[in-house]
N, C-alpha and C positions, 0 to 999 in steps of 0.2 A: 777336471775328471771328465767332466762331458759326457757323465748320465744320465740315461732316457730315464723319465718317471715316468711308472707303472697307474695311470690315472684310475683303475678298476680298486685297485689298493692303499691310494695313498688317499688321504682329504680329514676329513674331521666329521664326527660321528658322534655318536650316545655310545656309550661302551656297551649296550647292549644287540647291539648291530653290527656286532666284527666279534672274530675267533681269532686268537693269536695260538701257534702255537700247542695245538688238543685242546685249549683251555677257549671257553666264554664266561662273558660277565652276567648274572644276573638281577635284579634288584631285592635286597632285604627290606621285608615291611616290617617297620616299628611305627606304633602311632606319633603323628607326629616328626618324622624323620624322613624328610626327600632327599634323595641325590646318593644313598648308599649306596654299593653293588657288593658282592659278594663273586667270589670263583668257583666255580664247576666247572670240571668237564664236561666237553662239547660231546653232542649226540652222535657224532659219526668219529669221537676215538669212543664212547662205548660201543657203538658201530661194530670199532674192528676189536676190539674186546673181544665181541660175544663171538664174533667168529674164529679168532682162534682158538679161545676155548673149545669151540664146537667140534673144529675142528681137529684137535686132540684127542678129547673124549668121543671121537667119533671110532664106530665099535669094529668096525671095515679096519681102521688103518693098521699098519701090520708092527704095533708095538707093544713090548710086553706092557704089564703091568705097571712094573719099576720106574721104567722112562715115563710110562705116562704123567708117574708123579712127578717125575725132576723136572719133566717141560712145563708144567704146571707151576710147580714152585718156584720158576723160574720165570716165567710170565708173572705170576702173583707178586713178587719181588721188586723184579724192576719196573711194571706199571704205577705198582704201589707207592716208591719213589720218584718214578716220576712227578705223577699225580699227586703227591702230598699236602701242596699247597691249598689245593679245591677241597671244595666241602667233597666227600665222598661217601660220606658214611650210608647214608636211607638207601644210595645207591648199591654198593658193596652186600649190604640186606636183605635186597631183593636178588641181587645174582647168588646166594647164597640159597634162598629158597628154589632155586632150582633143581639143589642137588639134596635136601628137605627131606625126610622120610617120616613116612606117617605113620 
């Protein structure tokens, strides 16, 4: 097929040194266990989610309340379904704290 190889993307590396499809790997810390990793959402993907949430909830955007809720539900459902393989529970709780009312 005579395809060219991208030297920056290809190679042998440790799991913590690359991102793939919005995921990254982090080591799990268990006593006496080495070489185990867990799948988490990459920092770039979290930043993109936060930007989209801020864009929807911006007060100056010309949307009704129902439109905002509908858009938030769509993003929430799609994002959770795509990243369900990763460990995201603690990060989602952090996002919930944005709208927590004391």
